[in-house]
N, C-alpha and C positions, 0 to 999 in steps of 0.2 A: 705733631699734634696727636695726642693720644690719651689713653687712660680714661679717666672720668672727665677730662676737660677737652673733649673733641670740640671742633668748631661749630658754634650754634648759630651765628649770624654773620652776615657780610659776605664778601668775596675775597679770594686770595689767589696768589701766584705760587706755583708749585714747581720748583726747579730741581730738587734733589730729595732723596730719602723715601721713607714709607710712612703712610698714614695708617694709624691703628686706633681703634677706640670703640668700646662697647659692642653693640650689635652692628653698628655702622661705623665706617671710618670717619665720616662727618655727617652732621645732621641737617644742616642748612647751608645756604651760601652757594656760590657758583665758582668753579674753577675758571678763571679768566684767561690764564696763560700758563704754558708749560715751557720747559726748556727746548731749545731748537733740536729738531730731528728726534724727538722722543714722542711717545704716546703713553697714555695712562692705562694700565692693566688693572682689572678688578678681580679679586679672588677671595680666598679665605685661608687662614692658617690657624693652627692650634698653638695657643700660648698658655702654658701650664696645662690645665684640663679644660680650658674654655676655647670655643671656636669664635674667631673675630673675622669680620669682613675687612679686607685690606686693599688699599690702593698703592700701587708703586709705578715707577717710571721704567720704561723699557725702550730700546731702540725703535724708532719708527720703521714700519714695514708695510707691505702692501695688504690692504684689507678688502679691496673691491676692484672690479675690472669691467670694462666695456669692450667686448671683443677681445683683442690682444693687448689692449692698453690697460695697465694696472695703475691704481691710485692708493696713496697712503692715508687719505681721508675720504670718508664717504661724501663729505661736502664737495670735494673736488670732482668726484664722479658725477654728483648731481649737477654741478655747474657745467660739466662737459657733455651731458646727455642730450642727444637730439630727439626729435619726436619719435615715439615708439621704440626708442632704444631699450635694451635690457641691461641693468646693472646686476652683475653676479657678485655676491659676497664670497670672499676667499678666506676670511678669518672673522673672529668676533670683532665687533666695532664698538669702541668705547668713546662716546662723544663728550669732550670737555667743552664744547662750543655749541652755540645755538645753531640749529639747522633750519634754514628758511628756504622753502621750495617755491620759486616764483610761479606766477599764474600762467606763464607761457610754456611751462614744462609738462610733458606727457611722457611717462616712462614706467617700466616695471622693474621692481627689485626682486630677484630670486635669491632667497637666503642661503640655499644649500645647507640648511641646518645651523647656520651661525647666528649668534645673538647680536642684538643692537641694544646696548645699555647706555643710558644717558642721565646726567644730572642737570641737563639743560633742555629748554623747550625745543620741540620739533613742531614747526608750523608749515602746513600745506596749503598753498594757494593754487596748486596746479591739478593735474589729473594723474594720480599715482596709484599703482597696484603693487602690493607686497605679498609675495607668495612664498611659503615654504615648500620647496619642491623636493626636500629630502624625505626618504622613507625610513631612515634609520635614526634621525635625530630631530627633536622638536625644539626649535629655538625658543628661548624665553626673552622677550623684550621687557625691560624693566626700567623704572625711574625711581631714584631714591630721594627726589626733591619734592617740594610741596606743590609745584605746578603740575599741569596736565602733561602726561607723556607725549601726546600729540594733539594738536589743534587743527581741525579741518575747517578752514574758513568758508564763509559764504561764497557761493559760486565755484567752490572747489570740489573735487571728487576723490574719494579715498576708498580703496578696496583692500581688505585683508583676508587671506585664506590660509588655513592651517597654522594659525599663529596663537601663541600664549603671551599675554601681557600681564605683569604684575607690578604693583607700586602703590602710591598714595592715591593720586588722581590719574585716570588713564586716558579717556578719550573725550574731548570737547568738540562736538560736531555741530557745525553751523551750515554745512553744505550737504553733499550727497555721500552717504556712507554705506558701504556694502561689507557684510561680515559673513564669512563662510567657514564653518568649523573653527570657531575662535573661542578661546578661554580667557576671561578677564577676571582678575583677582585684585580687588582694591581695598586698602584700608580706609579709604574715604568714599570717593565717588567712582564708579566704573565707567558709566556713560552719562554725560551731561548733553542734552540735545535741544536744538532749536531748528534743526534741519530735517532731512529725510533719511530714514534707515531701512534697509532691507537686510535681514539677518536670518541665516539658516544654520541650524545646528550650532547653538551658542550656549556657553556655560558662563553665567555672570555671578560674581560675588562682590558685594559692596558693603562695608561695615556701616557706612552712613547711608548711601543710596547705591543700589545696584543700577538703577535707571531713573533718571530725572529728565523729564521733557517739558518744555514750555512752548511747544509749537511744532509744526511740521507733521509729517506722516511717517509712522514707524510700523514695521511688520516684522514680527519674530516667529519663526517656524521652527519647531523642535528646540525648545528652550529648557534649560535647567537654571534656576535662579535662586540665590540665597541672599536676601537683602530687601530693603524697602524699594517699592516701585511707586514713583510719584508722577502722575500724569496731570500736570497743571493745566496745559492747553494742548490743542492739536488732537490728532487721531492716532491710536495705538491698538494693534491687535496682537494677541499672544495665542499661538496655536501649537498644540501637541507638546506635552511635557509637564513640568512642575515648577511652581514658584513657592517659596517658603521664607519664613522669617522666624528665627529662633534666637531669642536673647532674653535678658533679664529686666528689660524696661517694660513695665506692664502697659503703658499707654501707647506703645508704638502700633502703627497701622501697617499691615503688609502691603496693601494697594490702596492708594488714595487717588481719587479722581476729582479734579477741579470742575467748577461749574461750566466751563467752556471747553471741556474735554470729552472725547468719545473713546471708549475702550471696549474691545471685544475679547472675550475669553472663549476659546474653542478647543475642546478636548484638553483642558488644563486641570491639574490638581493643585489647588491653592491651600497651603497649610500655614496657619498662625500658630506656632508652637510656643506656649507660654510657660516659662520656667521660673517666673518671679513669684515670690510670696507677697500677697497684698498686705497692706497695713490694717491692723485691727481697728475697727471703728470708722474707717474711711470708705464709705460705700458709694461715693460719687466719682470714682475713677473708672475709666472704661478702657477696654482693649478691643480692637476690631481686626477681623481678617480683611474686610473690604469696607471702606468709607466712601460712598459715592454721592457727590453733589452735582455731577454732570449727567452723562448718559453711558450706561453700560449694558452690553448685550452678552448673555452667557449661554453657550451651547455645549451640551454634553460634558459638563465640568463638575468637579467636586470642590466644595468650600468646606474646609475642616478647621475646627478649633481644637487643639490638643492642650490640655492643662496637666502639668506635672507636679505643681505644688498647690497646697491649700491656700485659698485666697479669699479676700472679701470683695473683690472687684467685679464689676459688671462686664460680662463677656458677650460680645455680639459677633456673630459670623458676618453679617452684612448690615450696615447702617445706611439707610438710603434717604436722601432728601432731594434727589433728582429723578431720573428715569431709569428704571431697572426692568429689562426684558429678559426673563429666564425661559429659554426654550426647553431645556432639560437640565435640571440642576440637582445635585445632591448636597445638602447642608447637614453636616455631621458634627456632633460633639463627642470628644473622646477623653474621658477621664480615667481610663483603665490603668494608667500608671500611678494614680494617686494611692497613697497608703490609706488606712482606715481614717476617716475624717473625725475630727473632734469639734466640740462646740466652739464657735468663734472663728473657725477657719473652714469655710466651704464656699464654693462659688455663690455669690450673692443673688444675681439674676442672670439667666441665660436667655439670649434671643437668637432665634434662627435668622429672621429678618425683622429689624425695627424700621418701620417706615414713618417718617415724621410728617413732612408736607409734600412728599414726592408721589410718584406713580410707579406701582409695581405690577407687572404681569407675570404670573407663574403658570406657564402652560403645562408643564409635566415635570416629574421628578419626585424627590424625597427630601423632606425636612425632618430630621430626627435628632432631638436634643434631650433625650430621655435620661432618667436615673438620677437627677440632681435636685438641689433645693427648690428653687423657683424657676420655672421655665415657660417661655412662650414660643410657639412655633413661628407665628407671625404676630407682631404687635403693631397695629395701625393707629397712629395718633390722629392726624387730621388730613392725611392723604387719601389716595385711592388704591385699592388692591383688587386685582382681578385674578381669580383662581380658575384655571381651566380656560376653555375656548368655547364661546357660544356656538350653537349649531346654526348653520346657514338656513335662513327662513325659506330659501328656494329649494331645500332638500325635500324629496318626496316623503321622508319619514318625520319631518319637522312637526312637533306637537303630538307625536305618537309615542306609545310605549316602546316601539321598535327604534326610536331615535338613538343615535350613538351618544350616550352619556356615560362617561367612565365612572365607575364606583370606587376606584382605588388609585387613580392617577390624575393629578398629583396626590401624594400621600404625605400628610402633615401630622407630626406626632410631637407631643410635649408631655412626657410622663415624668413626674417628679415626686419627691418625698413631702413636699409642702403644697405648692401651688403649681398646677400644670394645666395650661390653657392652650389648646391647639391654635385658634385664631382669636385674638382679642381686638376688638374695635373700640376706639375712644369716640372721637367726633368725626371721623372720616367716613369713607364709603367702602363697602366690601361687595364685590360682584362674584357670585359663586356658581360656576357652570359645570364643573367636573370635580371628581376626586373624593377622597376620604379625609376627614379631620378627626384626630384623636387627642384627647386630653385626659389626665387623671382627675382633674377637677371639673373641667368643662370643655366640650369641643368647640362651641361657638362657630360661626356668628349666629346670633338668634334671628335677627331680621336683616338679611342681606339686601342690598339695594337692587340686585339683579340676580335672577336664577334662570334656568332653562324653562322655556314655555311649557306649562302644565307639569312642571316638576317642583317639589318643595323639599327643603332640608328636613330630615327626620333624625331624631336623637335616639340612640340605643346604648345599652351597656354590653360590653363584651365579656368573655369568660373570666377576665380579671377584675371586672367591676369598673373598667375605665369607660368614660363617655366617648362615643364616636358618632359622627354625623356624615350621612351620605344624602345624595339627592334621590328622591323616590317619586315614581310616577303617581300623579294625583288621580286622573280620571280620563275617560274617553270623552272627547268633545263630539256632539252630534255632527254628523256629516264626515267624520274622520274615518 
């Protein structure tokens, strides 16, 4: 089976010969049976000037051991493992069979740097820990078929340490999953989750989704991610590191948060890198870094939209119709890589935060989406936006000129060549307690629903002729 006619569907039996074809020796299907006393070896070879992945048969040999007992199949070692046993890999393992780990199994696999490669599903119902204990070789676990490399069932526990996995779909977690120093590179989905995840030092790439969760509690500490993150349900926290999405599909969202989901970003740099050119005349397409319909809390994090091609589309760093709590946030627009713009190709509208019917609290930070066509630092449709933190009425300086009212934090800027409005309110409510708002057209808001007691917004022009608005002390009250 080879050339341009590799196996595309079905299953087959393989008794002799070599499989060659394209990038992969076969594209779909499952090896059901091989010749007695043989195993499948996977490698590559040069044919002409092209490199091909190759499968061939070789004599069966020992690939794993428990103590002094060696096994020719990993499945035999798993079947023989007693509670708390350690299975040591002694060669690369190529699984032409499905590996099902029963619920009563509890063991550890030490890879010693050897690979586990499979075109068949691995299913864990037990309590399994897999550790690469080699300091000289990093094993690569891979799956060349369309199913998940490993499924961790409900009630099961799976721990991976110092492991790299690549393939189409990698981990389907329904139970308890622990990841420590793990790299996942998927052409479809890296992690699909309905269980609980604790991950430390993890690198995730997913061409479709890097992470998709529909329940459970997930915690990622020290993360690097390239791909869409979709939190449909449950609780997820991302701490320390960066998450990014760079592709040519203009409407993609880096992080989507469903209405029944809670997400926390803590010391995260989130970047939506937009490389697609928008269609002229179609101004109703949108691209987001974050689209929140649930509940998101952002601490000490940066949300950045990077635009590399001239476009007609609307670009939003954050679109909110749920609850957004920003303790300290930087929202930035970067168009520095754009060549000189021409008529008909420039960002149509830029939003730092667009709040439709939700609630936004911006305690501290910077929103800066300056230098382009039409820009809003915050656009509030019919929701509620709170800027800054009101002073405690119990404070001895409350209602006095000495009260702690920040004149520059948060700092909201929208400077543009056409329309630049710092904070625009439609039919919603704006509460303005701290900070500075700057816009090339207008700073706004004109009549906020709430301000600091005895303070009022004052509008000024800076040295560039831009409007800016800060809270200014009104008067001394008798008795104060």
